C-alpha positions in Angstrom: -17.2 20.4 20.7 -14.2 19.1 18.6 -13.1 21.1 15.6 -12.5 19.4 12.2 -11.0 20.2 8.9 -12.0 18.5 5.8 -9.1 16.8 4.1 -9.4 15.9 0.5 -6.9 13.8 -1.7 -7.7 14.0 -5.4 -6.4 11.2 -7.6 -6.8 10.4 -11.3 -9.0 7.4 -10.4 -10.4 8.1 -6.9 -11.0 10.9 -4.4 -10.5 10.3 -0.7 -11.8 12.6 2.0 -12.0 12.6 5.8 -12.6 14.7 8.8 -9.4 15.4 10.8 -9.1 17.0 14.2 -6.1 19.0 15.5 -4.4 15.8 16.8 -4.5 14.2 13.4 -7.3 11.7 14.1 -9.1 10.8 10.9 -12.7 9.9 10.8 -15.6 9.5 8.3 -13.4 8.5 5.4 -15.0 8.5 1.9 -13.5 6.8 -1.1 -15.3 7.5 -4.3 -14.4 7.5 -8.1 -13.1 10.8 -9.1 -14.6 10.8 -12.6 -11.5 12.9 -13.5 -11.2 11.3 -17.0 -14.5 12.9 -17.8 -13.0 16.4 -17.2 -13.1 19.0 -14.5 -17.0 19.5 -14.4 -17.4 15.8 -13.5 -14.7 16.1 -10.9 -16.4 19.3 -9.5 -19.6 17.4 -9.1 -17.7 14.7 -7.1 -16.0 17.3 -4.8 -19.3 19.2 -4.2 -21.0 16.0 -3.2 -18.2 15.1 -0.8 -18.3 18.4 0.9 -22.1 18.4 1.3 -22.0 14.8 2.8 -19.1 15.6 5.2 -20.8 18.8 6.4 -23.7 16.7 7.6 -21.4 14.7 9.8 -19.6 17.5 11.7 -19.1 21.2 11.4 -15.8 21.9 9.6 -13.6 25.0 10.0 -11.5 24.7 6.8 -10.7 22.5 3.8 -7.2 21.2 2.8 -6.9 19.5 -0.5 -4.1 17.8 -2.5 -4.2 17.6 -6.3 -1.9 16.1 -8.9 -0.1 18.6 -11.1 1.8 21.8 -10.6 0.0 23.8 -7.9 0.3 27.4 -6.9 -0.3 27.0 -3.2 -0.4 30.7 -2.4 -2.9 31.6 -5.2 -4.8 28.4 -4.8 -4.6 27.5 -8.4 -3.7 24.5 -10.5 -1.0 25.9 -12.7 -0.5 22.8 -15.0 -1.8 19.3 -15.3 -1.1 16.8 -17.9 -4.0 15.0 -19.7 -4.9 12.8 -16.8 -7.5 15.4 -15.7 -8.7 17.2 -18.8 -9.1 21.0 -18.4 -7.6 21.0 -14.9 -4.8 23.5 -15.7 -5.7 27.0 -14.6 -8.5 26.0 -12.2 -8.7 28.2 -9.1 -9.5 25.2 -7.0 -9.1 26.8 -3.5 -11.7 29.5 -4.3 -14.2 26.9 -5.6 -13.7 24.7 -2.5 -14.2 27.6 -0.2 -17.3 28.7 -2.0 -18.8 25.2 -1.8 -17.9 24.6 1.8 -18.4 28.1 3.2 -15.1 28.0 5.1 -11.4 28.8 4.1 -9.7 26.4 1.7 -6.1 25.7 0.8 -4.5 23.4 -1.8 -1.1 21.9 -2.6 0.4 19.2 -4.8 -0.7 15.8 -3.7 2.8 14.4 -3.1 3.9 17.5 -1.2 1.1 16.7 1.2 2.2 13.0 1.5 5.5 14.4 2.6 3.9 16.8 5.1 1.7 14.1 6.5 4.7 11.8 7.1 6.6 14.6 8.7 3.7 15.4 11.1 2.6 12.0 12.2 4.5 9.4 10.3 8.0 8.1 9.5 9.4 11.7 9.2 8.6 12.9 12.7 11.6 14.9 14.0 13.5 15.1 10.7 15.3 18.3 10.0 15.4 17.7 6.2 13.0 15.0 5.0 12.8 14.0 1.4 9.8 11.9 0.3 9.6 9.6 -2.7 6.2 8.3 -3.8 6.5 5.2 -6.0 3.3 4.7 -8.0 2.2 5.2 -11.6 4.9 7.8 -11.7 7.6 8.9 -9.2 6.7 12.0 -7.1 8.6 13.8 -4.5 8.3 16.1 -1.5 10.7 18.3 0.6 10.1 19.2 4.2 12.9 21.3 5.9 12.5 22.5 9.5 8.8 21.5 9.3 8.0 23.5 6.2 7.3 22.4 2.7 9.8 23.6 0.0 7.8 24.4 -3.1 10.3 26.4 -5.2 9.6 29.6 -7.2 6.7 28.2 -9.2 5.5 25.3 -7.2 7.5 22.7 -9.2 10.1 21.7 -6.5 10.6 18.0 -5.9 9.7 16.7 -9.4 12.2 14.0 -8.5 10.8 11.5 -11.1 12.0 13.8 -13.9 15.6 14.0 -12.7 17.6 12.4 -15.7 19.5 9.4 -14.4 20.2 7.8 -17.8 21.0 10.5 -20.4 19.6 9.4 -23.8 17.6 6.6 -22.2 14.0 5.6 -22.7 11.4 8.4 -23.4 9.4 9.9 -20.6 6.0 11.5 -20.7 7.6 14.8 -19.8 9.3 14.9 -23.1 12.9 14.1 -21.9 14.8 10.8 -22.0 16.1 8.7 -19.2 14.1 10.2 -16.3 14.2 8.3 -13.0 10.5 7.4 -13.1 10.8 5.7 -16.5 12.7 2.9 -14.7 12.0 3.2 -11.0 8.3 3.8 -10.8 6.2 0.6 -10.3 3.9 1.7 -13.2 6.9 2.1 -15.5 8.3 -1.3 -14.5 5.0 -2.9 -15.5 4.9 -0.9 -18.8 8.4 -1.9 -19.6 7.6 -5.6 -18.9 4.6 -5.4 -21.3 7.0 -4.2 -24.1 9.3 -7.1 -23.5 6.4 -9.5 -23.3 5.1 -8.4 -26.7 8.6 -8.8 -28.1 8.5 -12.5 -27.1 11.2 -12.4 -24.4 11.0 -15.6 -22.4 9.8 -15.0 -18.9 7.5 -16.4 -16.2 5.5 -13.2 -16.5 3.7 -14.7 -19.5 1.7 -16.9 -17.2 1.2 -14.2 -14.5 -2.3 -13.2 -13.8 -1.2 -9.6 -13.5 2.0 -7.8 -14.5 2.9 -5.6 -11.6 6.0 -4.4 -9.8 5.2 -6.8 -6.9 5.1 -9.8 -9.3 8.3 -8.6 -11.0 10.1 -8.4 -7.6 8.9 -11.9 -6.6 9.9 -13.5 -9.9 13.3 -11.7 -9.8 14.0 -13.3 -6.4 13.2 -16.7 -8.1 15.8 -16.0 -10.8 13.6 -14.9 -13.7 16.0 -13.3 -16.2 13.8 -10.5 -17.5 12.4 -9.7 -14.0 15.9 -9.5 -12.6 16.8 -7.0 -15.3 13.7 -4.9 -14.7 14.2 -4.9 -11.0 17.9 -4.1 -11.4 17.1 -1.2 -13.7 14.7 0.2 -11.1 17.1 -0.2 -8.2 20.1 1.3 -9.9 18.0 4.2 -11.2 16.4 4.8 -7.7 19.8 4.6 -6.0 21.3 7.1 -8.4 18.4 9.5 -7.8 18.8 9.1 -4.0 22.5 9.8 -4.3 22.0 12.9 -6.4 19.4 14.2 -3.9 21.7 13.4 -1.0 24.4 15.5 -2.5 21.9 18.3 -3.2 19.9 18.5 0.0 22.0 16.8 2.7 18.8 15.2 4.1 18.7 13.2 7.4 15.9 11.1 6.1 14.3 9.6 3.0 10.7 8.4 3.4 9.6 6.0 0.6 6.0 5.1 0.0 4.1 3.2 -2.7 3.4 -0.4 -3.6 7.0 -1.6 -3.8 7.7 -0.9 -0.1 5.3 -3.7 0.7 8.0 -6.1 -0.5 9.9 -5.2 2.6 13.5 -6.4 2.8 13.2 -7.8 -0.8 13.0 -4.2 -1.9 15.0 -2.2 0.8 18.0 -4.6 1.2 19.1 -4.5 -2.5 18.4 -0.8 -2.6 20.8 -0.2 0.3 23.3 -2.5 -1.4 23.1 -0.4 -4.6 23.6 2.8 -2.5 26.6 1.3 -0.8 28.4 1.3 -4.2 28.7 5.1 -4.1 31.7 6.3 -2.2 31.4 8.4 1.0 34.2 9.4 3.3 34.1 7.4 6.6 33.7 10.7 8.4 30.4 11.2 6.6 28.9 7.9 7.3 26.0 7.1 7.5 25.1 9.4 4.6 21.6 8.0 3.9 18.8 7.0 6.3 15.8 5.4 4.5 12.4 4.5 6.1 9.2 3.2 4.6 6.1 5.2 4.9 4.2 4.7 8.1 0.9 6.3 7.0 0.5 4.5 3.8 -2.6 5.5 1.8 -3.6 8.0 4.6 -0.5 10.1 4.2 -2.1 12.5 1.7 -5.2 13.0 4.0 -3.1 13.7 7.0 -0.9 16.1 5.0 -4.0 17.9 3.7 -5.3 18.3 7.2 -2.0 19.7 8.4 -2.0 22.1 5.6 -5.5 23.3 6.6 -4.7 23.6 10.3 -1.5 25.6 9.5 -3.5 27.9 7.2 -6.0 28.6 9.9 -3.1 29.3 12.3 -1.6 31.8 9.8 1.4 29.5 9.1 2.7 29.1 5.5 0.6 31.7 3.9 3.4 33.7 2.4 
């Protein structure tokens, strides 16, 4: 009989969960509202229900789970979470999951697991030093070196979205100014657009059904002045972040995921052009290799499964 781990990906809006075998095959996927805005007890009810439902489908040998926030992987605890999930800071999540499932459980930051999933079965296969960028509401990051996640001393490594790329720039939710995610995250692009719309700036976005990064990129290509500015700000900020990370880590690969990568060449071609403005000696070319995520929305589930299998095998416990 095949063995499965239960892989869970907690989001502020939804929770995804699936059964994953040792080869990374995902089955019996569940997508359900997280109820996270109601607080941790409501989210606990969702997680318990998921575990009970999945246990009726197949025996599970472990649970792997990704959560937003700063996560202490080794202690299995949520160290810090902003207001997106009330009362989530300090929760010993791994212990609760193990108690509810009756099997070992391990947790990590959700974007760390996106990076791990891409390295195992996605765009990062074979990379010696892979850096992942997740472009969504914010801008998350992950580091995989020689097949192992790099978490830092307190589990806060790869907070790439909070690298300051424009000193004294626009305010960020972290309390600083000019962070990369303020300009480069799709959610931030839409928020900035709304501010300009309220200010009466002329733009085709006034008639758009939905203000989104995808719409901004489309209208920028059509010459819309505001959208060209918003897209240019995003590209220059992202390129500067990538260049800083290149000098810091010497990666052989960046994997970028999120809604903007669906624009294809309309996103990647101008991003590479922005990167070409940074000087690199000919002997060091090519400095940067960039790929789009191959696993898409399943990357976090695949990474959570890899985390659980590694935990069972005694890998990455200390």
